[in-house]
N, C-alpha and C positions, 0 to 999 in steps of 0.2 A: 228316607226321611230321618233316620237316626243321624246321618251325617249333617244334614241341614240344621237339626236341633243342636248338635254339638258345636257347629260353627257359630250359631247364633249365641250360644252360651259363652263364647269367648269374650264378649263384651257385656255380658249381662251383669246387673248389680249383684247377682247371687253367685257370680263366678268365683272360684277359689284361686284364679290366676290374676284376674284384673277386675277392679270395681270402678265403673264409671260413676261420676258424680254430677250433680246438678250445676256445680261451679264451672264445669267444662263448657267451652263455647258450643253453641248449637251447630255450627258448621262442622265441628269435629265429630259430633254424633252422626250428622248426615254423611260425612265421609266414610264412617264405619259401616253405616247401613248400605251405602253404595258399594263398598268393597264386598260386603257379604252377598248382596244381590248378584254382583258380577262373578264372584267365586262360585256361587251355586249354579248360575247360568252356565259357566264354563264346565263345571263338573258334570252337569246333567245333559249337556249338549251332545247330540249325535255327531260323530265325525264322519 
């Protein structure tokens, strides 16, 4: 769970690395959400 939270914070408005803004296109936000979902799915998938 800590890894999932850390990954989600990478694009959070409170991130100290990157701050998303409302001026960015909605499709860019969706791309980030999709990347996060896929990253978590792969990280937690049983091989």
